[in-house]
N, C-alpha and C positions, 0 to 999 in steps of 0.2 A: 508776403513778407517772410523772410527766413530769419529765424532766431538761432543764435548760437550761444549756448551757455554750457559750461562744463564745471563740474565740481566732483570732488572725491567724497564718497559716502562709505562708512564702515558698516559691514554686515555684522549684526549682533548674533549672539549664540542661538537665538531662535529664528534666524534668517530675516530679521527686521532691519530696515534702513530708515533713516530720516531724510525726507526730501528737503533740499535747501530752501530757505525761506523765500528767496526771489522766485523760484519755480512755483512754489505754492501760491504766491501772490499773483503771478502772471496768469496762472490757470484757475484761480479762485478756489483752491483746494483748502478745505478746513478739516478739523478733526472729525472723525467718523464718516467722512466722505468715502465712497467706494471708488476704487481704481481698477482698471483692466490692465493686466500684465501679460504680454505675449511676445513671441519671438517672430521677427520679420527679417528674412534674409540674414540670418545669423546675428541679428541685433536685438537686444531686449528693448521693448517699447512699453512705455507706461502712459495710459490715457485716463482721463477723468471719465468715470462712468456717468452717463446721462440717463435719467429715468425717462419713461415713455413721454411724459408731458414736455420735458426739455427737448427731446429729440424731435417731437412733432413741431414745436415752436421753431427750431432750427430749419426743419424741412419747409415749413410755411414761408419763412423768411427767404430761403433759397429759391423757392418756386416764384415768389414775388419778384426777386431780382431777375430771374430768367425771363419771366413774362414781360417785365419792363424792357429788358434788352431786346426781346423779340419784337416788341412794338417799335423800338428805335430802328431796328434792322428793316422792318417793313416800310417805315417812312423813308429810309435811305433808298430802298429799292424803288419806291414810287418816283423819287427824284431822279434816280439813275435811268429809269425806264423813260421818263419824259425827255431827258437829255438825249438818250439813244434814239428815240423816235424822231426828235428834232434833227439830229444828225443824219438819219436815214432819209428823211424827207428831202434833204439837200441833194441826194444822189438821184 
């Protein structure tokens, strides 16, 4: 899913900005949360910092999704192999 949201923020004297409420809500950003600010291809990117435990949780969820998809692909290949063998037997 691609999100598109744009808002104008004013930079304060000390270089601070206030993130729009909707962006904070979507990303679950609360006061005192840490953010990563970096440059990517001439664009400023702001990401929520995830501690080690949160990153590990996301990685585990991702691995589980990939493992599930791998099993589905293996089952599809079993079916395709049987169909191909049946077709080849006809020749």
